[in-house]
N, C-alpha and C positions, 0 to 999 in steps of 0.2 A: 472577500474580494479586495484586491489591492488597488494601487493607483493605475489609471489608464490614460494614455496620451494619444490623441489623433494628430498625425503629422499633416503637413501641407498637401500631401498627395491623397489624403483621406484614409490612410492605413492606420489601424489602431494597434498600439504597442502597450504591453503590460509590464509594469516594473516588478522585478523579482530580486530577492536577496539571498545570500548564502554565507555562512561562516566557513572560512577556509583556514587551515593551519599553514603558515609559511615555513618552507623547508629550511631556510637559512637560520631563522631565529626561534622557530617553534611557536611564535606568537600567533594568536587567533585574530583574524581580521575579517570584517564583514565586507563583502563585495556586492555591488548592485549591477544589474543588467536588465535589458529590455528583451522581450520575446513577443512574437506575433500571436501566440496562443496563451491561454490562461493556464497557470500551473499551480501546484501545491505550495510553491515557494513565493507566492505573491506577497508583496508588502506595500506599506504606505510610503509616500514621499517623505524622506528624512528631513528634519528641521535644518534650515540653513542651506538647503540645496534647491536649485532650480533646474528645469528641464530645458535643454537647448537642442536644436536640430542641426545636423550637418547640412550645409547649404546645397551641396551637390547630390547627396544620396537621400536626404530626408530622415536619416536614422537619428533617433533621439539619444541623448546622453545626459548625465547629471553633471552639474557644475556648481561649485560653491559660490555663495553670494559675494 
C-alpha cells in the first residue's frame, strides 16, 4: 500500500509512480501522479516533497520543500 491523501472535499487520492524514458534524451525519469483508485504502481511519499491541494479543484500534487 502506498501513500493516501484525503482532500478538503473528503475524496481519497493514492500516490503512484512510474519510470518513463524521455524521447529527447533517452534519460529515465520517475514521475508521480495521484489517482482515485488503488493501483499496482502505488508508492510512498518521496523524501523532500509535500502534498499540496489545488484551491479550486481540490486535486493534490507534489511540491518540493
